[in-house]
C-alpha positions in Angstrom: -33.8 23.5 -13.0 -34.0 20.8 -10.4 -31.5 20.3 -7.6 -29.9 17.0 -6.4 -28.6 15.9 -3.0 -24.8 15.7 -2.6 -22.0 15.3 -0.1 -19.6 18.2 -0.8 -16.2 19.2 0.6 -16.8 23.0 0.4 -13.2 23.6 1.6 -10.5 21.7 3.3 -11.3 19.6 6.4 -15.1 20.0 6.0 -17.9 17.7 4.8 -21.4 18.7 4.4 -24.8 17.5 2.8 -26.0 20.2 0.3 -27.7 20.5 -3.1 -26.2 21.1 -6.5 -28.0 21.9 -9.9 -28.6 18.6 -11.8 -25.6 17.9 -14.3 -26.1 18.0 -18.0 -24.4 15.7 -20.4 -22.0 17.4 -22.8 -20.7 15.9 -26.0 -19.2 12.5 -25.3 -20.7 12.4 -21.9 -23.5 10.6 -20.0 -25.4 11.4 -16.7 -25.5 8.6 -14.3 -28.0 8.2 -11.5 -25.6 7.0 -8.7 -26.9 3.9 -7.0 -23.9 3.0 -4.8 -20.7 4.8 -3.8 -18.0 3.4 -1.5 -15.6 5.2 0.9 -12.0 4.8 0.3 -9.0 6.1 2.5 -8.2 8.5 -0.4 -11.5 10.3 0.2 -10.3 11.2 3.7 -6.9 12.4 2.2 -8.8 14.4 -0.3 -11.0 16.1 2.4 -7.8 17.1 4.1 -6.1 18.6 1.1 -3.4 15.7 1.2 -4.2 14.0 -2.1 -4.8 15.4 -5.6 -5.3 19.1 -6.6 -7.5 20.2 -3.5 -10.1 21.4 -6.0 -12.6 22.6 -3.5 -15.6 22.7 -3.6 -15.7 19.0 -4.5 -18.1 16.0 -4.5 -15.9 13.1 -3.6 -16.4 9.5 -4.4 -14.5 7.5 -6.9 -15.9 3.9 -6.2 -19.5 4.1 -7.7 -22.0 2.5 -9.9 -25.4 3.5 -11.3 -27.7 3.8 -14.2 -27.4 6.0 -17.3 -30.3 8.5 -17.4 -29.1 10.8 -20.1 -26.5 10.7 -23.0 -24.8 13.6 -24.7 -24.1 14.2 -28.4 -21.9 11.7 -30.1 -22.5 8.9 -27.5 -23.6 5.6 -29.3 -22.0 3.1 -27.0 -24.6 3.6 -24.1 -28.3 4.1 -23.9 -30.6 5.4 -21.2 -31.1 2.6 -18.7 -27.8 1.0 -19.1 -26.4 -0.2 -15.6 -22.8 0.8 -15.3 -19.7 1.0 -13.0 -17.3 4.0 -13.3 -13.7 3.9 -14.1 -12.7 7.2 -12.4 -9.3 8.1 -13.8 -9.1 10.8 -16.2 -5.9 11.0 -18.3 -4.7 13.3 -21.0 -3.6 10.7 -23.6 -0.7 12.8 -24.8 2.1 12.8 -22.1 4.9 10.2 -22.1 3.4 7.8 -19.6 0.1 7.8 -21.5 2.1 7.1 -24.6 3.6 4.1 -22.8 0.2 2.8 -21.8 0.7 3.9 -18.2 -2.5 5.9 -18.0 -2.5 5.7 -14.3 0.7 7.7 -14.2 -0.4 10.4 -16.5 1.4 13.7 -15.9 -2.1 15.3 -15.6 -3.9 12.6 -14.0 -7.3 13.5 -12.5 -10.3 11.4 -11.3 -13.9 11.7 -10.5 -14.2 12.4 -6.8 -10.7 13.7 -6.7 -10.1 16.5 -9.2 -13.8 16.8 -10.4 -17.2 15.9 -9.0 -17.6 12.2 -8.1 -20.1 9.7 -6.9 -21.4 10.9 -3.5 -24.2 12.6 -5.2 -27.6 11.5 -6.6 -26.3 12.1 -10.1 -22.8 12.4 -11.8 -21.7 13.3 -15.2 -18.9 11.3 -16.6 -17.1 10.6 -20.0 -19.1 7.8 -21.9 -15.9 5.6 -22.0 -15.6 5.8 -18.3 -18.9 4.1 -17.8 -18.6 0.2 -18.0 -21.8 -1.9 -18.4 -22.4 -4.3 -15.6 -25.4 -6.3 -16.8 -27.6 -7.4 -13.9 -24.9 -7.4 -11.2 -26.0 -5.7 -8.0 -25.0 -2.0 -7.9 -23.3 -2.3 -4.5 -21.3 -5.2 -5.5 -20.4 -3.6 -8.8 -19.0 -0.6 -7.0 -16.2 -2.9 -5.7 -14.8 -3.0 -9.3 -12.8 0.1 -8.7 -10.7 -1.0 -5.7 -10.5 -4.5 -7.1 -9.1 -2.9 -10.4 -6.4 -1.2 -8.3 -5.5 -4.6 -6.8 -5.3 -6.1 -10.3 -3.0 -3.4 -11.5 -0.8 -4.1 -8.6 -0.7 -7.9 -9.5 0.1 -7.0 -13.1 2.9 -4.7 -11.8 4.6 -7.6 -9.8 3.6 -10.6 -12.0 2.3 -13.8 -10.6 3.4 -16.4 -13.2 4.9 -19.3 -11.4 3.9 -17.9 -7.8 2.7 -20.7 -5.6 2.5 -19.0 -2.2 1.5 -15.4 -1.2 1.6 -13.7 2.2 -0.6 -10.5 2.3 -0.2 -8.1 5.3 -3.5 -6.4 6.1 -6.9 -8.1 6.0 -9.0 -5.0 5.5 -11.2 -4.6 2.5 -8.2 -4.0 0.1 -6.1 -6.7 1.6 -9.0 -9.2 1.2 -9.6 -8.1 -2.3 -5.9 -8.7 -3.0 -6.1 -12.2 -1.4 -9.2 -13.0 -3.4 -7.7 -11.7 -6.6 -4.5 -13.7 -6.1 -6.5 -16.8 -5.5 -8.7 -16.1 -8.7 -5.4 -15.6 -10.5 -4.3 -19.1 -9.7 -2.1 -18.7 -6.5 -2.9 -21.9 -4.6 -1.8 -20.7 -1.1 -2.8 -17.3 -0.1 -2.3 -16.3 3.7 -3.6 -13.1 5.2 -1.8 -11.5 8.2 -3.6 -9.1 10.5 -3.9 -8.1 14.2 -7.8 -8.5 14.2 -9.1 -12.1 14.7 -12.5 -11.4 13.2 -10.8 -10.4 10.0 -8.7 -13.4 9.9 -11.9 -15.5 10.5 -13.5 -13.9 7.5 -10.3 -14.5 5.4 -10.5 -18.2 6.4 -14.2 -18.4 5.4 -13.1 -17.1 1.9 -10.7 -20.1 1.5 -7.7 -17.9 2.4 -5.2 -18.6 5.3 -5.0 -16.4 8.3 -2.1 -15.7 10.8 -1.9 -13.2 13.6 0.6 -10.5 13.2 3.1 -11.8 15.7 6.8 -12.6 15.1 6.3 -16.2 16.6 3.3 -16.9 14.4 5.2 -15.9 11.4 8.5 -17.6 12.1 8.1 -20.4 9.6 7.3 -17.9 6.9 10.9 -16.4 6.9 12.3 -16.5 3.4 9.7 -19.1 2.5 7.0 -17.2 0.5 7.0 -16.5 -3.3 5.1 -13.2 -3.0 4.7 -10.9 -0.1 2.4 -7.9 -0.3 1.8 -5.0 2.1 -1.8 -3.8 2.1 -1.5 -1.9 5.5 0.2 1.3 4.6 2.3 1.0 7.7 5.8 1.7 7.2 7.0 -0.6 10.0 5.2 -3.5 8.2 6.4 -2.6 4.8 10.0 -2.6 6.2 9.7 -6.4 7.0 8.5 -7.7 3.6 11.8 -8.9 2.2 12.2 -11.0 5.4 9.5 -13.4 4.2 10.3 -13.5 0.5 11.9 -16.7 -0.8 15.1 -16.4 -2.8 14.1 -15.3 -6.2 10.8 -14.1 -4.7 8.7 -11.0 -5.2 7.6 -8.1 -3.0 4.8 -5.6 -3.7 4.4 -2.4 -1.9 0.7 -1.8 -2.3 -0.5 -0.1 0.9 -0.3 3.7 0.9 2.4 4.8 3.4 2.8 8.3 4.4 4.8 10.4 1.8 7.4 11.2 4.6 7.8 7.5 5.5 11.2 5.8 4.9 12.3 2.2 5.4 15.7 0.5 5.1 16.4 -2.0 2.4 19.6 -3.8 1.8 20.6 -3.5 -1.9 23.0 -6.5 -1.3 20.1 -8.7 -0.1 18.0 -7.7 -3.2 21.0 -8.6 -5.4 22.2 -11.6 -3.6 18.8 -13.1 -3.2 17.6 -11.8 -6.7 14.4 -10.3 -5.3 11.9 -8.4 -7.3 10.4 -5.3 -5.8 7.4 -3.4 -7.1 4.9 -0.8 -6.4 1.5 0.1 -7.9 -0.6 3.3 -8.1 -4.3 3.2 -8.8 -5.8 1.3 -11.6 -5.0 1.2 -15.2 -8.2 0.3 -17.2 -8.6 -2.8 -15.1 -12.4 -2.4 -14.6 -13.5 -5.0 -17.2 -11.1 -7.6 -15.7 -12.4 -6.7 -12.2 -16.0 -7.0 -13.2 -15.4 -10.5 -14.8 -13.8 -11.8 -11.5 -16.7 -10.4 -9.4 -19.4 -11.6 -11.7 -17.8 -15.1 -11.3 -18.6 -15.1 -7.6 -20.7 -12.0 -6.6 -21.9 -13.4 -3.3 -18.3 -13.6 -2.0 -17.4 -10.1 -2.9 -20.7 -8.7 -1.6 -19.7 -10.0 1.9 -16.9 -7.3 1.9 -19.6 -4.6 2.2 -20.0 -4.3 5.9 -22.0 -0.9 6.2 -24.7 0.0 3.7 -25.8 3.5 4.7 -27.5 6.7 3.5 -25.6 9.6 2.0 -26.4 11.7 5.2 -24.3 9.2 7.2 -21.1 9.4 5.2 -19.7 12.5 6.8 -19.6 10.8 10.1 -17.3 8.0 8.6 -15.1 10.5 6.9 -14.7 12.5 10.0 -13.9 9.5 12.2 -17.1 9.5 14.3 -18.1 6.2 13.1 -15.8 3.2 12.0 -16.8 0.8 9.3 -16.2 -3.0 9.7 -14.9 -3.3 6.2 -16.2 -1.5 3.1 -18.7 1.3 3.7 -21.1 2.3 1.0 -23.8 5.0 0.5 -26.8 3.4 -1.3 -29.3 5.3 -3.3 -31.8 2.6 -3.8 
C-alpha cells in the first residue's frame, strides 16, 4: 500500500497536512490524480462545523480537476488518462426534489469535500458520472467550472430573458464569475459594485462596468436596473437590492448570508412594482455549460486565479493567516 499527501480536517477547527492510504476505485467509480483544487468560503465553514454533516475526519475541496488514473468495474465512459473536472454534488435520486430535477436540493445532499473526501489530496475517488472530460483545457482554469456552475444555477433560477442591464454587488471571484456569465448570456450592460478599487479596475478590464459602493455613486441606479444580484453575503447589502430594481425587475440573492441574518422587505413593494425575487443554492448539473463558457475564453477566466500555491500552504489561507487576492488554488503539477 502506498500513501498520498492530503489536507485533512481531523476534527472541528483544525486543518493539517497528513497522509492517507491511496484510494481504490469501486464499481462505477474512478480514481483521479488531482491537479488543481480551489478554496471556497464553504471550505472554511466546513472546517468550523458550520456547513454540512461535520463528518470529521475529512479531506475538503469541492472545486477540483485532474486526470483519471484508475477505473472501477462497469465504467465504460472514461479511460485512464482522461482529463476531467469534478461535479461535487452527490444526490440520492429518490427524494421529492430529485424527482423534480432539483438535485441540488436533495433531501440527502452530500458533496465531495463536504460529506466525503474531496480534492485537497493527491488522489480522490469519485463516481464516474461526476467526472466531466475537459479536453486540453488547463487544469487550474478547469477547476473554476464548479463555482461558475453555481453562478449558472443562480442565473437559471432568476431567468435573464429580456434582461438588458444588471447590477452585481461584490466583485470578488464569485461576483466576477457572475458578471462574466451574465455577459456571456447576452446581458449587454453589467456593472459591478465593490469597495475595493483594484477589483473594480479588474472588472472594467473584463468589459464590465465598475462603481464604488457609495450611495452617491449609485444614485442614478435607483429603480433603474433590470436585474440586481448580491454576491457579497452581507445582509446590509442584500437589504438594499430592491432599491435598484426597475419596475418589473428581478432580484437574485446569491451571496451566502449568515443563517441568522434577517432583512426587511416590503411585500407591498414587491406586489406593486411586480418584482421577482429568487435565491439559488449550489449547482445543479451545470458543469458542462460552465465548461463551454470557459473554453470559449479561457484566458479571461484564468485571470481570476490570483494565488497558485502548494498544498502545504492551503491551511494558512483557511485559518486566515494569509488572504488571497481572488481565487486561491493548490496546484499538483
